[in-house]
C-alpha positions as CSV (number, residue, x, y, z in Angstrom):
1,M,-132.9,44.7,276.3
2,Y,-131.9,44.9,279.9
3,F,-135.0,43.1,281.0
4,F,-134.1,40.2,278.7
5,I,-130.5,40.0,280.2
6,I,-131.9,40.0,283.7
7,L,-134.6,37.5,282.8
8,S,-132.1,35.1,281.2
9,S,-129.4,35.5,284.0
10,F,-131.9,34.8,286.8
11,P,-132.1,30.9,286.2
12,M,-128.3,30.7,286.0
13,F,-128.0,32.6,289.3
14,L,-130.6,30.5,290.9
15,S,-129.1,27.2,289.8
16,L,-125.6,28.4,290.9
17,M,-127.1,29.4,294.3
18,F,-128.7,26.0,294.8
19,F,-125.5,24.2,293.7
20,L,-123.4,26.1,296.3
21,I,-126.0,25.6,299.1
22,N,-126.0,21.9,298.3
23,F,-122.2,21.7,298.2
24,Y,-121.7,23.4,301.5
25,L,-124.6,21.9,303.5
26,S,-124.4,18.2,302.3
27,P,-122.7,15.8,304.6
28,K,-119.5,14.5,303.1
29,H,-119.1,10.8,303.6
30,M,-115.8,9.1,303.3
31,Q,-116.1,6.0,301.2
32,K,-115.0,2.9,302.9
33,L,-112.5,0.6,301.2
34,E,-115.1,-2.2,300.9
35,K,-117.7,0.0,299.3
36,S,-115.3,1.4,296.7
37,S,-113.7,-2.0,295.8
38,P,-115.2,-4.2,293.0
39,F,-117.3,-7.2,294.0
40,E,-115.7,-10.5,293.1
41,C,-117.8,-13.1,294.9
42,G,-116.7,-11.9,298.3
43,F,-113.0,-12.3,297.7
44,N,-110.4,-9.6,297.5
45,P,-109.6,-8.7,293.9
46,S,-106.4,-10.4,292.6
47,T,-105.6,-7.8,290.0
48,L,-106.0,-4.0,289.8
49,S,-109.6,-3.3,288.7
50,Y,-108.8,-0.1,286.9
51,N,-107.8,-0.6,283.3
52,S,-106.7,2.2,281.1
53,F,-108.9,2.9,278.1
54,S,-108.0,1.5,274.8
55,L,-106.6,4.1,272.4
56,S,-107.9,2.3,269.3
57,F,-111.5,2.6,270.7
58,F,-110.9,6.3,271.3
59,L,-109.7,6.8,267.7
60,I,-112.7,4.9,266.4
61,C,-114.9,7.2,268.4
62,L,-113.2,10.3,267.1
63,L,-113.6,9.0,263.5
64,F,-117.3,8.4,264.1
65,L,-117.6,11.9,265.5
66,L,-115.9,13.4,262.4
67,F,-118.1,11.4,260.0
68,D,-121.2,12.7,261.9
69,L,-119.9,16.2,261.6
70,E,-119.4,15.7,257.9
71,I,-123.0,14.7,257.5
72,I,-124.1,17.7,259.5
73,L,-122.1,20.0,257.1
74,I,-123.3,18.3,253.9
75,L,-127.0,18.1,254.6
76,P,-127.7,21.8,254.8
77,S,-125.8,22.4,251.6
78,I,-128.7,20.8,249.6
79,Y,-131.0,23.5,250.9
80,S,-128.4,26.2,250.3
81,M,-128.3,25.3,246.7
82,F,-131.6,27.1,246.1
83,L,-130.4,30.2,248.0
84,M,-127.0,30.7,246.3
85,K,-125.8,31.1,242.8
86,F,-124.9,27.7,241.4
87,K,-121.3,28.7,240.7
88,W,-120.6,29.7,244.3
89,W,-122.5,26.8,245.7
90,K,-120.4,24.4,243.6
91,F,-117.2,26.1,244.7
92,S,-118.2,25.8,248.4
93,I,-119.2,22.1,248.1
94,F,-115.9,21.3,246.3
95,F,-114.0,23.2,249.0
96,L,-115.8,21.2,251.7
97,F,-115.1,17.9,250.0
98,F,-111.5,19.0,249.5
99,L,-111.1,19.7,253.2
100,L,-112.7,16.3,254.1
101,T,-110.4,14.5,251.7
102,I,-107.4,16.2,253.1
103,G,-108.5,15.1,256.6
104,L,-109.1,11.5,255.4
105,I,-105.6,11.4,253.8
106,F,-104.1,12.8,257.1
107,E,-105.9,10.1,259.1
108,F,-104.7,7.4,256.7
109,Y,-101.0,8.4,256.8
110,N,-101.2,8.6,260.6
111,N,-102.5,5.0,260.8
112,A,-105.8,6.1,262.4
113,L,-107.8,3.9,260.0
114,K,-106.3,0.6,261.0
115,W,-108.9,-1.5,262.7
116,K,-106.7,-3.3,265.2
117,I,-108.6,-3.9,268.5
């Protein structure tokens, strides 16, 4: 058991050591203003190039992530049907769909499902 712990902690220690050596020995270059500015045909930019992210795109991304998690939770339930009693499997599936429906209703009432971009 101790051999496994030592064997698994060695790569982490080695990567941390290389990271620290690289951090302390690498030359730190200050970025010049011209290198960090956006390129606009040789002219100075007329507006600020940094725009804040759109909150609606962020909400769409979160909804997509939640639907992916739902699929990840639903697909193994098909296999678990053969391993459990049908009554308990049916209860767990209904409970899962109940939680997903509650989440969808919560998103609907918080206007997260409006597609205004």
